[in-house]
C-alpha positions as CSV (number, residue, x, y, z in Angstrom):
1,M,35.2,-35.6,-62.4
2,A,33.6,-32.9,-60.7
3,N,30.0,-33.5,-62.8
4,L,30.6,-36.9,-61.7
5,K,30.6,-36.1,-57.8
6,A,28.1,-34.0,-58.3
7,I,25.5,-36.5,-60.3
8,R,26.7,-39.1,-56.9
9,I,25.9,-37.2,-55.2
10,R,22.1,-36.2,-56.7
11,I,21.7,-40.2,-57.6
12,S,22.2,-40.6,-53.8
13,S,19.8,-37.6,-52.5
14,V,17.3,-38.7,-54.8
15,K,17.4,-42.7,-52.9
16,S,16.9,-40.8,-49.9
17,T,14.1,-39.2,-51.0
18,R,12.6,-42.5,-52.5
19,Q,13.5,-44.7,-48.9
20,I,11.4,-42.1,-47.0
21,T,8.2,-41.9,-49.8
22,S,8.6,-46.0,-49.7
23,A,7.6,-45.4,-45.7
24,M,5.2,-43.0,-46.2
25,K,3.4,-44.7,-49.1
26,M,3.8,-48.9,-46.6
27,V,2.0,-46.4,-44.0
28,S,-0.7,-44.8,-45.3
29,A,-1.9,-48.2,-47.0
30,A,-1.9,-49.5,-43.4
31,K,-3.6,-46.3,-42.0
32,L,-5.9,-46.4,-45.1
33,R,-6.5,-50.0,-44.8
34,K,-7.6,-49.4,-40.7
35,A,-9.6,-45.9,-42.2
36,Q,-11.6,-48.1,-45.0
37,D,-12.8,-51.2,-43.0
38,K,-14.7,-48.7,-39.9
39,I,-16.5,-46.3,-42.8
40,L,-17.6,-49.4,-44.9
41,R,-19.0,-50.1,-41.9
42,L,-20.9,-46.9,-41.0
43,R,-22.0,-45.7,-44.5
44,P,-25.6,-47.6,-45.0
45,Y,-26.0,-46.6,-41.0
46,A,-25.6,-43.5,-41.6
47,H,-27.4,-43.8,-45.1
48,K,-30.5,-45.0,-44.1
49,L,-30.2,-42.9,-41.3
50,H,-30.4,-39.8,-42.8
51,D,-33.4,-41.5,-45.0
52,I,-34.6,-41.9,-41.9
53,L,-34.2,-38.3,-40.9
54,I,-35.6,-37.0,-43.9
55,G,-38.7,-38.9,-43.2
56,L,-39.3,-38.0,-40.0
57,S,-39.0,-33.9,-40.9
58,Q,-41.9,-34.6,-44.0
59,S,-43.7,-36.0,-41.5
60,L,-43.5,-33.9,-38.1
61,A,-44.2,-30.9,-40.7
62,E,-47.1,-32.5,-42.0
63,A,-48.4,-33.7,-38.2
64,E,-47.4,-29.1,-37.4
65,I,-44.8,-30.6,-35.5
66,D,-42.6,-27.6,-34.7
67,N,-38.7,-29.3,-35.4
68,I,-36.1,-26.7,-34.6
69,Y,-33.5,-28.6,-36.8
70,A,-35.5,-28.4,-39.4
71,R,-36.1,-24.0,-39.7
72,V,-36.0,-22.5,-43.3
73,K,-34.1,-18.8,-42.4
74,S,-33.6,-16.2,-44.0
75,A,-30.0,-17.1,-44.8
76,E,-27.8,-14.4,-43.8
77,K,-25.6,-16.3,-41.9
78,I,-23.5,-18.5,-42.7
79,L,-20.7,-21.4,-41.7
80,V,-18.9,-22.9,-43.9
81,V,-17.1,-26.3,-42.0
82,V,-13.9,-26.7,-44.3
83,V,-12.3,-30.3,-43.5
84,T,-8.8,-30.6,-45.0
85,S,-5.8,-32.4,-43.2
86,N,-3.3,-32.0,-40.8
87,R,-0.4,-33.0,-43.4
88,G,0.7,-32.3,-46.3
89,L,2.2,-35.0,-49.4
90,C,-1.5,-35.8,-49.9
91,G,-1.8,-34.2,-53.3
92,A,-3.8,-31.7,-54.9
93,F,-6.0,-32.9,-51.4
94,N,-6.7,-29.4,-50.3
95,S,-6.1,-27.6,-52.5
96,N,-9.6,-28.9,-53.8
97,V,-11.5,-28.6,-50.5
98,I,-10.6,-24.7,-50.5
99,K,-10.9,-24.2,-54.4
100,E,-14.6,-26.0,-53.2
101,A,-15.5,-24.0,-50.0
102,R,-15.0,-21.1,-52.5
103,R,-16.8,-21.9,-55.2
104,V,-20.2,-22.9,-52.3
105,V,-19.5,-19.4,-51.4
106,S,-19.0,-17.4,-54.5
107,E,-22.1,-18.8,-56.0
108,K,-24.4,-18.9,-53.4
109,Y,-23.2,-16.4,-50.5
110,M,-21.8,-14.2,-52.3
111,D,-23.8,-11.1,-51.1
112,Q,-23.8,-12.6,-47.1
113,F,-19.3,-12.5,-48.0
114,Q,-19.8,-9.4,-48.9
115,K,-21.2,-8.1,-45.6
116,G,-18.2,-10.5,-43.4
117,N,-22.0,-12.6,-42.8
118,V,-20.1,-16.0,-43.6
119,A,-18.0,-18.0,-41.1
120,F,-15.6,-20.3,-42.3
121,L,-14.8,-23.6,-39.1
122,T,-12.4,-25.7,-40.3
123,I,-11.0,-29.4,-39.4
124,G,-7.8,-29.8,-40.8
125,K,-4.5,-27.3,-40.3
126,K,-3.8,-27.3,-43.8
127,G,-7.2,-25.1,-44.2
128,F,-6.1,-23.1,-41.1
129,D,-3.4,-21.8,-42.4
130,Y,-4.9,-21.2,-45.7
131,L,-7.9,-19.4,-44.6
132,R,-6.1,-17.1,-42.6
133,K,-3.7,-16.0,-44.8
134,Q,-7.0,-14.4,-46.7
135,K,-8.2,-12.9,-43.1
136,L,-11.2,-14.5,-43.2
137,N,-13.8,-14.7,-40.3
138,L,-12.6,-18.1,-39.6
139,L,-14.2,-19.4,-35.9
140,P,-11.7,-21.0,-33.7
141,E,-9.8,-24.3,-35.6
142,R,-11.5,-27.9,-33.8
143,N,-7.5,-29.7,-35.9
144,T,-7.0,-32.2,-32.9
145,L,-10.0,-34.0,-34.1
146,L,-7.8,-35.4,-36.9
147,N,-5.8,-36.4,-34.2
148,D,-8.1,-39.0,-32.4
149,L,-10.5,-39.2,-34.4
150,T,-14.4,-41.0,-32.7
151,F,-17.5,-40.0,-32.4
152,D,-17.4,-39.0,-28.9
153,N,-15.3,-36.6,-29.8
154,A,-16.6,-35.2,-33.1
155,S,-20.3,-35.4,-31.2
156,V,-18.3,-32.7,-29.5
157,I,-18.0,-30.6,-32.5
158,A,-21.5,-31.6,-34.0
159,E,-23.5,-30.4,-31.4
160,E,-21.3,-27.2,-31.4
161,I,-22.5,-26.0,-33.9
162,M,-26.3,-27.5,-33.8
163,N,-26.8,-24.8,-30.6
164,S,-25.0,-22.6,-33.1
165,F,-28.3,-22.7,-35.0
166,L,-30.7,-23.2,-32.6
167,S,-29.3,-20.4,-31.2
168,G,-29.9,-18.1,-34.4
169,E,-26.1,-17.0,-34.9
170,F,-26.3,-19.0,-38.3
171,D,-29.0,-19.9,-40.7
172,N,-27.3,-22.6,-43.2
173,V,-24.7,-24.9,-42.8
174,I,-22.6,-25.8,-44.7
175,L,-20.4,-29.1,-44.7
176,V,-17.6,-29.0,-47.4
177,Y,-15.2,-32.3,-47.8
178,N,-13.8,-35.4,-49.5
179,Q,-15.6,-38.1,-49.8
180,F,-13.6,-42.0,-50.6
181,K,-14.4,-43.8,-52.9
182,N,-11.2,-45.5,-53.8
183,A,-7.6,-45.2,-52.9
184,A,-7.8,-42.6,-56.4
185,V,-10.2,-41.2,-56.0
186,Q,-12.1,-38.6,-53.4
187,R,-15.5,-36.9,-54.7
188,L,-14.8,-34.3,-53.8
189,T,-18.9,-33.1,-51.6
190,A,-20.4,-29.5,-50.6
191,E,-23.4,-31.0,-48.2
192,T,-25.8,-29.1,-46.5
193,F,-25.5,-30.0,-42.4
194,L,-28.4,-28.0,-41.6
195,P,-30.9,-27.3,-42.0
196,V,-32.1,-30.9,-42.3
197,E,-33.5,-31.1,-45.9
198,T,-37.5,-32.5,-46.4
199,V,-38.6,-34.6,-49.2
200,P,-41.7,-33.3,-50.6
201,A,-44.6,-35.8,-50.8
202,D,-45.1,-35.6,-54.1
203,S,-42.0,-35.4,-55.7
204,K,-40.1,-38.9,-57.2
205,G,-38.3,-41.3,-55.1
206,S,-39.6,-40.0,-51.8
207,I,-39.5,-41.3,-48.3
208,P,-42.8,-43.0,-46.8
209,A,-43.6,-39.9,-44.4
210,D,-46.0,-42.1,-42.0
211,Y,-44.3,-42.6,-38.6
212,I,-46.6,-44.2,-35.7
213,Y,-44.7,-41.6,-33.2
214,E,-42.6,-44.1,-30.1
215,P,-43.0,-41.6,-27.6
216,S,-43.9,-38.7,-29.0
217,G,-43.3,-36.3,-32.4
218,E,-41.1,-33.9,-29.6
219,E,-39.2,-36.8,-27.9
220,I,-37.9,-37.5,-31.1
221,I,-36.9,-34.4,-31.4
222,R,-34.6,-34.0,-28.6
223,E,-33.2,-37.0,-28.6
224,L,-33.4,-39.3,-32.6
225,I,-32.6,-36.5,-34.8
226,P,-29.4,-35.3,-32.2
227,K,-28.2,-38.0,-32.8
228,S,-28.7,-38.7,-36.8
229,L,-27.0,-35.1,-37.2
230,K,-24.5,-36.4,-34.5
231,I,-23.3,-39.3,-36.5
232,Q,-23.7,-37.2,-40.6
233,F,-20.9,-35.3,-39.1
234,Y,-18.4,-37.8,-37.6
235,K,-18.7,-39.4,-41.3
236,A,-18.4,-36.3,-43.2
237,V,-15.3,-35.8,-41.2
238,L,-14.3,-40.0,-41.2
239,D,-15.4,-40.3,-45.3
240,S,-12.3,-37.1,-45.8
241,Y,-10.0,-39.0,-42.8
242,V,-10.5,-41.6,-44.8
243,A,-9.9,-40.2,-48.9
244,E,-6.5,-37.9,-47.0
245,H,-5.0,-41.9,-46.5
246,G,-6.1,-42.0,-49.8
247,A,-4.6,-39.4,-51.8
248,R,-1.2,-39.8,-49.5
249,M,-0.9,-43.4,-50.7
250,T,-1.1,-42.8,-54.3
251,A,0.9,-39.2,-53.9
252,M,4.1,-41.4,-52.8
253,H,3.6,-44.3,-54.6
254,K,4.0,-41.4,-57.8
255,A,6.7,-39.9,-56.2
256,T,8.1,-43.3,-55.6
257,D,7.9,-43.8,-59.4
258,N,9.0,-40.7,-60.7
259,A,12.4,-41.4,-57.9
260,T,13.2,-44.7,-59.4
261,G,12.5,-43.1,-62.7
262,M,14.9,-40.2,-62.4
263,I,17.5,-42.6,-60.6
264,R,17.6,-45.0,-63.2
265,D,18.3,-42.0,-65.9
266,L,20.8,-40.5,-63.6
267,T,23.0,-43.6,-63.8
268,L,22.4,-43.8,-67.5
269,Q,23.8,-40.5,-67.1
270,Y,26.6,-41.0,-64.6
271,N,27.9,-43.4,-66.8
272,K,28.3,-41.7,-69.9
273,A,29.9,-39.2,-68.5
274,R,32.6,-41.7,-66.4
275,Q,33.1,-43.9,-70.2
276,A,34.1,-40.7,-71.7
277,A,36.6,-39.5,-68.9
278,I,37.2,-42.8,-69.2
279,T,38.2,-42.4,-72.3
280,N,39.4,-38.7,-72.1
281,Q,42.2,-40.5,-70.5
282,I,43.1,-43.6,-72.2
283,L,43.4,-40.3,-75.7
284,E,45.8,-38.5,-72.9
285,V,48.2,-41.3,-72.2
286,V,47.9,-43.4,-76.0
287,S,49.1,-39.5,-77.1
288,G,51.8,-38.6,-74.3
289,A,53.1,-41.9,-75.4
290,E,52.7,-40.7,-79.4
291,A,54.9,-37.7,-78.4
292,L,57.8,-39.7,-76.4
293,R,57.5,-41.4,-79.2
294,G,57.8,-39.1,-81.7
């Protein structure tokens, strides 16, 4: 009977867990639907603005106008922006981003890393906690951004990063994050945020650089390019935010299915144990009756 009690307790525990994972799945699904609408509306605008940004950079270079955001430096001081989540229970979402950041540093910037010239800026508590344990060069965390993710809040961080680049504190800025594809798939992305990339004039599929400036090129550098960079940064963080909810919904869906299967197996095990106990009790009664009769 002690075995039956243990199985009943375990079934009750797994049922409670299933209720939690099922509730978390529904919450993540609701948040995903809302956030997915935002990223799907933002992407076409952000992509087109990014194309214009690259074309402008090329056009300004051809016109010999100094674009301070496109200055290619010696890449001695690197900033890696790692976008994770504040909460767990989302599968390998956070660990994959951290692995990708480590891969980028080891493959491209190992010399700078060994000299202590690679810094990390984390957006998301999970990434900050992991990198802090590794005793790496960490800038002050920006985890609160994910609690109220708006363009204005993201712009503040993007502007700080741009000012660090312009002041020479960093030569390259890399964004590492999960790009949302669908609820079950996230695409790991590591892209250069600064300096702004340019497309060679003779490259295939390059953007025509025949813009007519109104106002001047200097005014465009001062107004349009920073705004475009802020939008690219906001899109990257929003992409990660949407991908997080997709990953958590998928993880909770699998956890709920696993709990259902475990409950089924435990119920079968309980019924078998109960049947065996009843059979033993019947045998004891029959054996006792036979003994009395004898």
